[in-house]
C-alpha positions as CSV (number, residue, x, y, z in Angstrom):
1,M,121.7,57.5,101.4
2,I,124.5,55.8,103.4
3,T,121.9,54.2,105.7
4,R,119.9,52.9,102.8
5,F,123.1,51.5,101.3
6,L,124.1,49.8,104.5
7,G,120.6,48.4,104.8
8,K,120.8,46.8,101.4
9,I,124.1,45.2,102.3
10,K,122.7,43.9,105.6
11,H,119.9,42.2,103.9
12,N,121.9,40.8,101.0
13,A,122.6,37.2,101.9
14,F,125.3,36.9,99.3
15,V,127.3,39.9,100.7
16,V,126.8,38.8,104.3
17,S,127.9,35.2,103.5
18,S,130.9,36.5,101.5
19,S,132.0,38.7,104.3
20,I,132.0,35.8,106.8
21,Y,133.8,33.5,104.4
22,V,136.4,36.2,103.7
23,V,137.0,36.9,107.4
24,S,137.3,33.3,108.4
25,N,139.6,32.6,105.5
26,I,141.7,35.6,106.4
27,V,142.0,34.4,110.0
28,N,142.8,30.8,108.8
29,A,145.4,32.0,106.3
30,S,146.9,34.5,108.7
31,V,147.9,31.7,111.2
32,P,150.8,30.3,109.1
33,F,151.4,33.9,108.0
34,M,151.7,35.1,111.6
35,L,153.8,32.1,112.5
36,L,156.4,33.0,109.8
37,P,158.4,35.5,111.9
38,V,158.5,33.0,114.8
39,L,159.5,30.0,112.6
40,T,162.0,31.9,110.5
41,R,163.7,33.2,113.6
42,V,163.8,29.8,115.4
43,L,164.3,27.5,112.4
44,S,167.0,27.6,109.9
45,P,166.0,27.8,106.2
46,A,166.9,24.1,105.9
47,E,164.7,23.2,108.9
48,Y,161.8,25.2,107.5
49,G,162.3,23.4,104.2
50,V,161.9,20.0,106.0
51,F,158.5,21.2,107.3
52,L,157.5,22.1,103.8
53,I,158.5,18.6,102.6
54,Y,156.2,17.2,105.3
55,I,153.3,19.4,104.0
56,L,154.1,18.0,100.5
57,L,153.7,14.5,101.9
58,V,150.4,15.4,103.5
59,N,149.1,16.8,100.2
60,V,150.3,13.7,98.4
61,L,148.4,11.4,100.8
62,V,145.1,13.4,100.9
63,P,143.7,12.1,97.6
64,F,144.4,8.5,98.7
65,T,143.0,8.7,102.2
66,G,140.1,10.9,101.2
67,L,139.3,9.8,97.7
68,Q,137.8,13.2,97.1
69,I,134.6,12.3,99.1
70,S,134.2,15.9,100.0
71,R,133.8,16.8,96.4
72,S,131.2,14.0,95.9
73,I,129.2,15.2,98.9
74,V,129.2,18.9,97.8
75,R,128.2,18.0,94.3
76,N,125.3,15.8,95.4
77,Y,124.0,18.2,98.0
78,I,122.0,20.1,95.4
79,D,120.2,16.9,94.5
80,Q,118.7,16.2,97.9
81,E,115.3,15.6,96.3
82,I,116.6,12.3,95.1
83,I,119.6,11.7,97.4
84,D,119.6,11.2,101.2
85,I,122.6,13.4,101.9
86,S,123.2,12.2,105.5
87,L,123.3,8.6,104.3
88,Y,125.6,9.6,101.5
89,T,127.9,11.4,103.9
90,S,128.0,8.3,106.2
91,S,128.8,6.0,103.3
92,C,131.6,8.4,102.2
93,I,133.2,8.5,105.6
94,V,133.4,4.7,105.7
95,I,135.2,4.8,102.3
96,S,137.8,7.3,103.6
97,T,138.4,5.3,106.8
98,I,139.0,2.0,104.9
99,S,141.3,3.8,102.4
100,T,143.3,5.4,105.2
101,L,143.8,2.0,106.9
102,L,145.1,0.6,103.6
103,I,147.4,3.5,103.2
104,T,148.7,3.0,106.7
105,I,149.5,-0.6,106.1
106,I,151.4,0.3,102.9
107,V,153.4,3.1,104.6
108,I,154.3,0.9,107.5
109,S,155.4,-1.9,105.2
110,F,157.7,0.4,103.2
111,S,158.6,2.9,106.0
112,S,162.3,2.7,105.3
113,F,161.8,3.5,101.6
114,F,159.5,6.5,102.4
115,S,161.8,7.8,105.0
116,K,164.7,7.9,102.6
117,L,162.6,9.3,99.8
118,F,161.2,12.2,101.8
119,L,164.2,12.7,104.1
120,I,162.2,12.4,107.3
121,P,162.6,9.8,110.2
122,E,160.5,6.7,110.1
123,Y,158.8,7.5,113.4
124,W,157.4,10.7,111.8
125,L,155.5,8.9,109.1
126,W,152.4,8.5,111.2
127,A,152.0,12.3,111.2
128,P,151.2,12.9,107.5
129,I,148.8,9.9,107.5
130,I,146.8,11.3,110.4
131,A,147.0,14.8,109.1
132,S,145.6,13.8,105.6
133,Y,142.8,11.8,107.3
134,G,141.8,14.8,109.4
135,Q,142.1,17.1,106.4
136,T,139.3,15.0,104.7
137,Y,137.0,15.5,107.7
138,L,137.7,19.2,107.7
139,A,137.0,19.4,103.9
140,V,133.7,17.4,104.3
141,S,132.5,19.6,107.3
142,L,133.3,22.9,105.6
143,G,131.7,21.7,102.3
144,L,128.5,20.7,104.1
145,L,128.3,23.9,106.1
146,Q,129.0,25.9,103.0
147,M,126.4,24.2,100.8
148,S,123.8,24.4,103.6
149,D,124.4,28.1,103.9
150,R,125.7,28.1,107.5
151,P,128.5,30.7,107.2
152,F,128.7,31.4,110.9
153,A,129.3,27.7,111.7
154,Y,131.7,27.5,108.9
155,G,133.7,30.4,110.3
156,L,133.6,28.9,113.8
157,V,135.1,25.6,112.6
158,R,137.7,27.2,110.4
159,I,138.9,29.7,113.0
160,S,138.8,27.2,115.9
161,H,141.1,24.8,114.1
162,S,143.4,27.6,113.0
163,L,143.8,28.8,116.6
164,L,144.4,25.3,117.9
165,L,147.1,24.8,115.2
166,S,148.9,28.0,116.1
167,L,148.8,27.4,119.8
168,L,150.2,23.9,119.5
169,T,152.9,25.0,117.1
170,I,154.1,27.9,119.3
171,Y,154.1,25.6,122.4
172,L,156.1,22.9,120.7
173,V,158.6,25.2,119.0
174,L,159.1,27.8,121.7
175,Q,158.4,26.0,124.9
176,L,159.7,22.5,124.1
177,N,162.3,23.7,121.5
178,W,161.3,20.9,119.0
179,K,162.7,22.7,116.0
180,A,161.2,21.2,112.8
181,E,159.3,18.6,114.8
182,G,157.3,21.5,116.4
183,P,155.3,22.7,113.3
184,I,155.1,19.1,112.0
185,F,153.6,17.5,115.1
186,G,151.5,20.6,115.9
187,H,149.9,20.3,112.4
188,A,149.3,16.5,112.8
189,I,147.9,16.7,116.3
190,S,145.5,19.5,115.4
191,M,144.3,17.4,112.5
192,L,143.8,14.4,114.7
193,T,141.7,16.4,117.1
194,L,139.4,17.3,114.2
195,V,138.2,13.7,113.7
196,P,136.0,13.2,116.9
197,F,135.1,16.9,116.8
198,M,133.8,16.7,113.2
199,L,131.9,13.5,113.9
200,F,130.1,15.4,116.7
201,I,129.3,18.2,114.3
202,F,128.0,15.8,111.7
203,A,125.8,14.1,114.2
204,Y,124.5,17.3,115.7
205,T,123.6,18.8,112.3
206,G,122.0,15.6,111.1
207,F,124.6,15.1,108.3
208,I,125.4,11.4,109.2
209,K,123.5,8.2,109.9
210,L,124.5,4.9,111.4
211,Q,123.7,3.3,108.1
212,L,125.5,2.6,104.8
213,S,124.4,2.5,101.2
214,V,126.3,0.4,98.7
215,A,124.8,2.4,95.8
216,Y,126.0,5.6,97.4
217,I,129.5,4.2,97.9
218,I,129.7,3.2,94.3
219,D,128.4,6.6,93.2
220,A,131.0,8.4,95.4
221,L,133.8,6.3,94.0
222,K,132.6,6.9,90.4
223,Y,132.7,10.7,91.1
224,G,135.8,10.8,93.3
225,L,138.2,8.3,91.8
226,P,138.6,10.2,88.5
227,L,139.5,13.2,90.6
228,V,142.4,11.5,92.3
229,P,144.8,12.2,89.3
230,H,143.5,15.8,89.4
231,V,144.5,16.2,93.0
232,I,147.8,14.5,92.6
233,G,148.5,16.7,89.5
234,T,147.6,19.8,91.6
235,V,150.0,18.7,94.3
236,L,152.7,18.2,91.7
237,V,152.0,21.6,90.1
238,T,152.1,23.5,93.4
239,M,154.8,21.5,95.2
240,I,157.2,19.9,92.7
241,D,159.2,23.1,92.5
242,R,160.5,22.4,96.1
243,I,161.8,19.1,94.9
244,F,163.7,20.6,92.0
245,I,165.0,23.4,94.2
246,S,166.3,21.0,96.8
247,H,168.0,18.9,94.2
248,Y,169.6,21.7,92.2
249,I,170.2,24.3,94.9
250,G,169.7,22.9,98.4
251,M,167.3,22.8,101.3
252,D,168.2,26.3,102.4
253,A,166.9,27.6,99.1
254,V,163.7,25.5,99.7
255,G,163.2,27.4,103.0
256,V,163.7,30.8,101.3
257,Y,161.4,30.0,98.5
258,A,158.8,28.6,100.9
259,A,158.8,31.8,102.9
260,G,158.1,33.8,99.7
261,Y,155.4,31.4,98.7
262,Q,153.8,31.7,102.1
263,I,153.6,35.5,101.8
264,S,152.3,35.2,98.3
265,L,149.4,33.1,99.6
266,I,147.7,36.4,100.6
267,L,146.4,36.4,97.1
268,F,145.1,32.9,97.5
269,I,142.9,34.1,100.4
270,I,141.0,36.1,97.9
271,I,140.8,33.1,95.5
272,T,139.5,30.6,98.2
273,S,137.1,33.1,99.7
274,F,135.5,33.8,96.3
275,N,135.4,30.1,95.4
276,Q,133.7,29.2,98.7
277,V,130.9,31.6,98.0
278,W,131.0,31.0,94.2
279,T,130.4,27.2,94.2
280,P,127.1,27.1,96.2
281,W,125.9,30.1,94.2
282,L,127.0,28.8,90.8
283,F,125.6,25.2,90.9
284,P,121.9,26.2,91.3
285,K,122.3,28.9,88.6
286,L,123.7,26.4,86.2
287,K,121.0,23.9,87.1
288,E,118.3,26.5,86.3
289,G,120.0,27.1,82.9
290,T,118.5,30.4,82.0
291,Y,120.3,32.8,79.6
292,E,120.3,35.6,82.2
293,N,121.9,33.4,84.7
294,R,124.6,32.4,82.3
295,R,125.2,36.0,81.3
296,Q,125.5,36.9,85.0
297,I,128.0,34.1,85.6
298,V,130.3,35.3,82.8
299,K,130.2,38.9,84.0
300,I,131.2,37.9,87.6
301,I,134.0,35.7,86.3
302,Y,135.5,38.6,84.2
303,L,135.2,40.9,87.2
304,F,136.9,38.5,89.5
305,F,139.8,38.0,87.0
306,S,140.3,41.8,86.8
307,I,140.4,42.0,90.6
308,L,143.0,39.2,90.8
309,V,145.3,41.0,88.4
310,L,145.0,44.3,90.2
311,C,145.6,42.7,93.7
312,A,148.7,40.8,92.4
313,F,150.2,44.1,91.1
314,L,149.5,46.0,94.3
315,F,150.9,43.2,96.5
316,S,154.1,42.9,94.5
317,L,154.8,46.6,95.0
318,I,154.8,46.3,98.8
319,S,156.4,42.9,99.1
320,F,160.1,43.9,99.4
321,P,159.7,46.5,102.3
322,F,157.3,44.1,104.0
323,I,159.8,41.2,104.0
324,Q,162.5,43.4,105.4
325,F,160.2,44.3,108.3
326,Y,158.6,40.9,108.8
327,L,161.2,38.1,108.3
328,D,164.6,37.3,109.6
329,E,167.4,38.5,107.3
330,S,168.3,35.0,106.3
331,F,165.0,34.9,104.4
332,F,165.3,38.3,102.7
333,D,166.1,36.7,99.3
334,S,162.5,35.5,99.1
335,S,161.5,39.0,98.0
336,M,162.8,38.4,94.5
337,V,160.5,35.5,93.9
338,I,157.3,37.0,95.3
339,P,156.2,39.0,92.1
340,W,156.6,35.9,90.0
341,L,154.6,33.7,92.5
342,L,151.8,36.3,92.6
343,A,151.5,36.2,88.9
344,S,151.3,32.3,89.0
345,F,148.5,32.6,91.6
346,V,146.5,34.8,89.2
347,F,146.4,32.0,86.7
348,H,145.9,29.4,89.4
349,G,142.8,31.3,90.6
350,M,141.5,31.5,87.0
351,Y,142.1,27.8,86.7
352,I,140.2,27.0,89.9
353,V,137.2,29.1,88.8
354,M,137.0,27.2,85.5
355,G,137.2,23.9,87.3
356,S,134.0,24.5,89.1
357,F,132.0,24.1,85.8
358,L,133.6,20.6,85.3
359,Y,132.7,19.6,88.9
360,F,129.1,20.6,88.2
361,S,129.0,18.8,84.8
362,K,130.5,15.7,86.5
363,K,133.2,15.8,83.9
364,T,135.9,15.1,86.6
365,G,137.9,13.0,84.1
366,L,138.4,16.1,81.9
367,L,139.5,18.1,85.0
368,S,142.0,15.3,85.9
369,L,143.3,15.3,82.3
370,A,143.9,19.0,82.3
371,T,145.6,18.9,85.7
372,I,147.9,16.0,84.8
373,I,148.9,17.7,81.5
374,T,149.5,20.9,83.5
375,A,151.7,19.0,86.0
376,L,153.8,17.6,83.2
377,V,154.2,21.0,81.7
378,N,155.3,22.3,85.2
379,I,157.8,19.4,85.6
380,L,159.3,20.1,82.1
381,F,159.8,23.8,82.8
382,N,161.1,23.3,86.3
383,F,163.7,20.9,84.7
384,I,164.6,23.6,82.2
385,L,164.4,26.8,84.2
386,V,165.5,26.0,87.8
387,P,169.1,25.1,86.8
388,I,169.3,28.4,84.9
389,F,167.4,30.9,87.0
390,G,167.2,29.2,90.4
391,V,164.2,29.9,92.6
392,I,162.9,32.4,90.1
393,G,162.9,29.7,87.5
394,A,160.7,27.6,89.7
395,A,158.2,30.5,90.0
396,Q,158.3,31.1,86.2
397,A,157.6,27.4,85.6
398,S,154.5,27.8,87.8
399,I,153.3,30.8,85.7
400,I,153.7,28.9,82.4
401,S,152.0,25.8,83.7
402,F,149.0,27.5,85.4
403,L,148.4,29.7,82.3
404,F,148.4,26.5,80.2
405,G,146.1,24.7,82.7
406,F,143.7,27.6,82.8
407,L,143.4,27.8,79.0
408,L,143.0,24.1,78.6
409,T,140.4,23.9,81.4
410,W,138.5,26.8,79.8
411,Y,138.5,24.9,76.5
412,F,137.1,21.8,78.2
413,V,134.4,24.0,79.9
414,S,133.4,25.4,76.5
415,L,132.7,21.8,75.4
416,C,130.5,21.0,78.4
417,V,128.7,24.2,79.4
418,K,127.3,26.8,76.9
419,L,128.1,30.2,78.2
420,P,128.2,33.7,76.5
421,W,131.9,34.3,76.9
422,V,131.9,36.8,74.0
423,S,128.3,38.0,73.9
424,F,127.7,38.3,77.7
425,Y,126.8,42.0,77.3
426,K,123.8,41.2,75.1
427,T,120.5,40.8,76.8
428,D,118.8,38.7,74.1
429,A,118.8,35.0,74.6
430,I,121.0,32.7,72.5
């Protein structure tokens, strides 16, 4: 019986692909996780907070340097009977390159202003620009490998980059004693290395051509530009809490909060692993449009939601003893915020799953609207709760905003895609 069961798993492409994505995501997410005891013992909470501000700046720039071309490519991959995906990818890369050059000119022109705004030296400002550009290449390559069902290549790219990032960070922090500059420049250099490497991967796999299509450029912009507010809103929802904490409490509290946030990201490994298998499976099912497919979709969603809640509860139980073992004592206070952050990630995961339907429907404007409203809710409750409850108030604001965003996105999905949310257990067609 066991042999037969293992045999079924071996030949189940969905299970095999899922396992590879999970392993590669675990390795990728474990890199910053494994670096935590190093960074929290070498950097002060304030210095670690500076690194988190740099990550915030990278995330702010990504929608402007990338213009969400990776999303455009992934969505159009399933329409290869009418779209030349390699020509589409080449055209999208040109869009991102031109946009990045424009952003570079703007940042250089106002370098003094940005330096004061984000509390980083002017000579550091090249780092987030390069990192955001490399992030776009990484997203495009992973999206193409995912949609073309190449999980092994996906895992190789993901893990190779994670190892390069970790080795650079350790060398710069421990060997050169670069303090906050170590993780910042380690991250930027690893992203810069991605650009020529990914171009080689694209050429080798036949995903790019030395040609451009104006029609494809226009199509990519029509799909991607409405998503820019969505990405900016997502950055605000996930990162604005650091700004409020630094303003009301201080940079030390940002570092403590960030350490708890990093540990809570273990739940996000489950979310991203599921989503990377979910998207290429979901789009063809929705395109077929049968009732049985839609019923199966709803059942999987409800099962995933249940798993998220269970995992968040279990992780919260072990968080305090784990922090005492894993982090420097100056970061022990992060234990009190982890259960709240895990709860926020539950709703964040639900929100991400619902967003997939709007990507498929090409209703990216609705997704951006939901995200911007969610971001405004997050800002409002950070403004109210952080002065009263400190770092816990920031996590509580995340819970409220992601719950609101999930429900609003679910409502928009119900307008665009007909699914048996209540009658999923029935086998008769609707």
